[in-house]
TORKOL-259217 format. One line per field, with one value per residue (C-alpha): residue number from 1; x, y, z. Coordinates in steps of 0.1 Angstrom, whole numbers, plus 5000, padded with zeros to 4 digits. Example, Ala and Ser with C-alpha at 12.3 -4.5 7.8 and 13.67 -1.06 7.14 Angstrom:
num = 1,2 .
c1 = 5123,5137 .
c2 = 4955,4989 .
c3 = 5078,5071 .
end
This chain:
num = 1,2,3,4,5,6,7,8,9,10,11,12,13,14,15,16,17,18,19,20,21,22,23,24,25,26,27,28,29,30,31,32,33,34,35,36,37,38,39,40,41,42,43,44,45,46,47,48,49,50,51,52,53,54,55,56,57,58,59,60,61,62,63,64,65,66,67,68,69,70,71,72,73,74,75,76,77,78,79,80,81,82,83,84,85,86,87,88,89,90,91,92,93,94,95,96,97,98,99,100,101,102,103,104,105,106,107,108,109,110,111,112,113,114,115,116,117,118,119,120,121,122,123,124,125,126,127,128,129,130,131,132,133,134,135,136,137,138,139,140,141,142,143,144,145,146,147,148,149,150,151,152,153,154,155,156,157,158,159,160,161,162,163,164,165,166,167,168,169,170,171,172,173,174,175,176,177,178,179,180,181,182,183,184,185,186,187,188,189,190,191,192,193,194,195,196,197,198,199,200,201,202,203,204,205,206,207,208,209,210,211,212,213,214,215,216,217,218,219,220,221,222,223,224,225,226,227,228,229,230,231,232,233,234,235,236,237,238,239,240,241,242,243,244,245,246,247,248,249,250,251,252,253,254,255,256,257,258,259,260,261,262,263,264,265,266,267,268,269,270,271,272,273,274,275,276,277,278,279,280,281,282,283,284,285,286,287,288,289,290,291,292,293,294,295,296,297,298,299,300,301,302,303,304,305,306,307,308,309,310,311,312,313,314,315,316,317,318,319,320,321,322,323,324,325,326,327,328,329,330,331,332,333,334,335,336,337 .
c1 = 5001,5011,5028,5007,5025,5025,5047,5071,5076,5083,5112,5125,5125,5147,5170,5166,5167,5132,5138,5157,5128,5105,5126,5130,5095,5090,5119,5107,5070,5086,5110,5077,5058,5079,5101,5111,5080,5057,5073,5068,5031,5026,5043,5022,4992,4982,4966,4986,4959,4963,5001,4992,4970,4996,5022,4993,4987,5021,5013,5045,5028,5020,5058,5065,5033,5028,5004,4982,4980,5018,5053,5067,5100,5126,5144,5171,5149,5131,5163,5165,5125,5132,5165,5142,5118,5146,5166,5131,5124,5090,5059,5041,5039,5048,5077,5052,5025,5050,5061,5025,5014,5044,5034,4996,5001,5027,4997,4972,4953,4939,4963,4959,4944,4956,4980,4989,5009,5031,5036,5066,5056,5042,5004,4985,4957,4929,4909,4880,4902,4908,4940,4956,4987,5008,5029,5043,5049,5035,5044,5015,4988,4965,4965,4966,4934,4948,4973,4989,5014,5022,5003,5013,4987,5000,5032,5027,5025,5000,4997,4971,4950,4928,4908,4919,4882,4872,4907,4918,4949,4972,4991,5028,5049,5082,5113,5106,5072,5058,5024,5023,5003,5004,4983,4969,4941,4922,4905,4897,4884,4909,4897,4915,4945,4963,4993,5026,5049,5080,5101,5085,5107,5104,5111,5081,5083,5112,5142,5122,5111,5150,5162,5136,5146,5183,5176,5156,5185,5208,5189,5186,5223,5229,5208,5226,5263,5249,5234,5267,5290,5270,5268,5307,5311,5289,5292,5318,5338,5372,5372,5366,5345,5342,5348,5387,5392,5412,5390,5357,5372,5380,5345,5330,5354,5340,5304,5312,5327,5297,5274,5294,5293,5257,5250,5272,5254,5220,5228,5244,5212,5191,5209,5210,5171,5163,5184,5163,5189,5168,5182,5216,5213,5192,5217,5246,5224,5207,5237,5259,5229,5218,5254,5258,5230,5242,5274,5262,5239,5268,5287,5263,5250,5287,5291,5259,5260,5228,5214,5205,5181,5160,5124,5131,5160,5156,5185,5168,5136,5162,5182,5153,5142,5176,5173,5140,5148,5177,5155,5127,5128,5161,5187,5226,5230,5200,5212,5249,5238 .
c2 = 5000,5036,5051,5077,5112,5108,5076,5097,5123,5097,5080,5112,5121,5088,5105,5080,5089,5094,5107,5074,5054,5075,5074,5036,5032,5051,5035,5000,5011,5030,4996,4979,5003,5022,5012,5022,5009,5026,5057,5055,5048,5075,5099,5090,5102,5071,5077,5070,5078,5043,5052,5083,5064,5039,5071,5085,5052,5062,5095,5111,5142,5154,5149,5187,5203,5213,5210,5178,5165,5163,5159,5193,5174,5200,5202,5182,5156,5149,5154,5115,5114,5141,5123,5090,5111,5122,5087,5070,5101,5095,5102,5118,5153,5142,5168,5193,5181,5181,5217,5229,5214,5227,5264,5259,5251,5280,5301,5284,5270,5236,5207,5198,5166,5150,5160,5197,5221,5247,5283,5300,5334,5360,5368,5399,5395,5426,5436,5410,5382,5379,5363,5379,5372,5346,5317,5304,5269,5250,5212,5188,5215,5192,5167,5189,5191,5223,5253,5270,5296,5332,5362,5400,5428,5460,5448,5415,5381,5357,5321,5310,5277,5273,5246,5238,5229,5257,5274,5287,5266,5260,5231,5232,5203,5196,5180,5156,5152,5159,5172,5209,5240,5277,5293,5327,5344,5374,5383,5346,5343,5323,5291,5302,5322,5338,5358,5338,5324,5341,5315,5332,5360,5386,5361,5339,5302,5303,5295,5268,5251,5258,5238,5210,5206,5206,5175,5159,5166,5150,5121,5115,5120,5094,5068,5078,5070,5037,5030,5044,5021,4990,4994,5002,4970,4948,4961,4945,4958,4943,4916,4934,4956,4993,4999,4987,5016,5044,5069,5055,5056,5093,5100,5080,5095,5132,5121,5107,5142,5163,5138,5141,5182,5182,5157,5181,5213,5197,5188,5225,5241,5218,5229,5269,5265,5249,5278,5304,5314,5305,5326,5314,5279,5275,5298,5272,5241,5251,5268,5236,5211,5229,5231,5196,5185,5192,5177,5144,5143,5145,5121,5096,5096,5093,5062,5046,5058,5054,5030,5054,5073,5044,5042,5008,5023,5043,5066,5093,5091,5107,5129,5144,5152,5168,5191,5205,5206,5225,5255,5254,5279,5296,5281,5284,5313,5331,5318,5326,5364 .
c3 = 5000,4994,5027,5048,5049,5088,5083,5058,5087,5112,5085,5077,5116,5117,5094,5067,5032,5023,4989,4982,4993,4970,4942,4946,4943,4911,4895,4902,4885,4855,4849,4846,4825,4804,4777,4742,4726,4748,4746,4710,4712,4735,4715,4685,4706,4726,4758,4790,4816,4831,4835,4854,4876,4888,4892,4916,4935,4951,4963,4954,4940,4974,4984,4983,4996,5033,5055,5065,5027,5023,5039,5029,5016,5000,4970,4982,4995,4961,4940,4932,4925,4898,4887,4882,4861,4837,4836,4822,4803,4821,4798,4828,4845,4881,4888,4874,4898,4927,4923,4915,4948,4968,4953,4960,4996,5002,4991,5011,4980,4978,4960,4924,4916,4885,4857,4860,4834,4847,4832,4831,4821,4845,4838,4846,4871,4874,4904,4890,4894,4856,4842,4808,4791,4770,4774,4741,4755,4780,4785,4792,4787,4765,4789,4821,4844,4856,4846,4877,4874,4887,4883,4889,4905,4915,4919,4942,4931,4932,4928,4905,4895,4863,4851,4815,4802,4777,4776,4739,4735,4702,4698,4698,4681,4702,4698,4728,4713,4746,4747,4745,4736,4736,4761,4758,4782,4778,4808,4819,4856,4876,4897,4929,4937,4968,4975,4965,4997,5005,4980,4949,4936,4914,4882,4892,4885,4861,4886,4900,4864,4856,4882,4877,4838,4853,4875,4849,4823,4849,4853,4813,4811,4837,4816,4782,4802,4809,4773,4756,4780,4775,4736,4735,4756,4732,4699,4677,4648,4635,4658,4687,4713,4700,4735,4732,4708,4722,4705,4719,4752,4751,4742,4767,4792,4780,4781,4819,4827,4815,4838,4868,4863,4858,4890,4910,4897,4903,4939,4946,4930,4953,4983,4973,4966,5000,5014,4997,4969,4943,4913,4926,4925,4893,4876,4880,4875,4843,4827,4831,4823,4793,4781,4787,4772,4737,4743,4754,4725,4702,4717,4725,4688,4675,4695,4685,4649,4628,4652,4680,4659,4646,4659,4681,4700,4732,4730,4708,4731,4756,4734,4722,4757,4764,4732,4746,4782,4774,4760,4782,4814,4800,4780,4793,4773,4789,4824,4819,4817 .
end
């Protein structure tokens, strides 16, 4: 059975790695449910509601929420969970729901149930509680029940939630083939809103989303490194495995260096985010993760050759996510500034 958050808190107080326990549960589920074939079918438009129901049964979407509903875990606690999502290229918006519920509980709003889409852009909120603004790319919006974001009125920030039913959206094709859409609002009444908590700075959700994407990139990079080493040791050419050739060894070493760098940056970003330095942690983590994403994609596909882009192989499912996550919530060029 899923754990209650009272049990989770008791484990956390015993100084057990609760994030690792949750990540292990999630990892077992995705190992059983997610494969290259499953990812291809979902990207082709197949419904994955059954997978979300299995994920929801674990109750992890409330891990970062406060109050009676959640365990109020921090970024460092949930680092391993977000990395597992990246490692599997998970086709569900669990990370977005976890972050949304953290924001909603911080603003004393009800938690979101079901898939959630998060907006990076700041919207305008008028005196009649109506939203106006535009976000050019909102991942998971076509399947989300709720949109969560930050709106501004008279210089003050508000967390808002918005029911997706009846919203005007425009589908957007992405490299990762994740269901995404453009959101444009003109005086649309919110479902709920309240003043944002102290952790939300003038940049809105962008630092949190940037760190989230950096952690997911680190998870995907770890998986790509594992796949590349395995392929180099099993693929034979000229009578021996290609991993015996020094040129391939150099490529794998460079790849491993990028992976280690992003893992360290993600850990640093989580620590500084928990300490209240959101912008600093996000800038370091996302800059290094986005820069590494392109380099790792290049190296891994060079080792794999043409097989890495075939529909039957899982490598391209991960590298295409790298290319999309690299741009979301600010590229390495934006964060370097």
